[in-house]
N, C-alpha and C positions, 0 to 999 in steps of 0.2 A: 625864188629859186631860178637860176639861169640855165641850168643844164640837168642832166640825169644824175650827176654826182655833185655833192657839196664839198666833199673832203676826201682826199686819198691818204691812207696811212700804210706805211710799210712796216710789217711785223716779221721778225725772224724768230723761228722756233725750231727746236730740236726735231719735232715730229708733228704729225697731224693731230695727235691727241693734245699736245701742248698748245698748238695753234687754236684748236677748238675751245679749249679752256680759256685762253686769253680773250677770244672774241666774245664768248658767251658770258663769262663772269666779269670781265673787266670793261670791255668796250661797250657791249649792249646794256650794261648797268648804268652808264653815264646818262644823266638826265638830258632829255632832248634828242637822244638817238632814237630815231623811228624805225630804221631798217639798216641792215648791213649786207654787203655782198663780198664774198671771199673768193679771190682768184689765187690759185696756188702756182708758184713758179718753181723751177728746179734748175740747178746748174748741171750741164751735161759735159 
């Protein structure tokens, strides 16, 4: 590991519920994923 993050993934979701579902059920279930950090952005 060369830095704090190994991979950045951009996910677009309709709302925070859908984003949470995607992170928990799809991304965290991938073998080898040890930890995730979610940063939420918004268009203003």
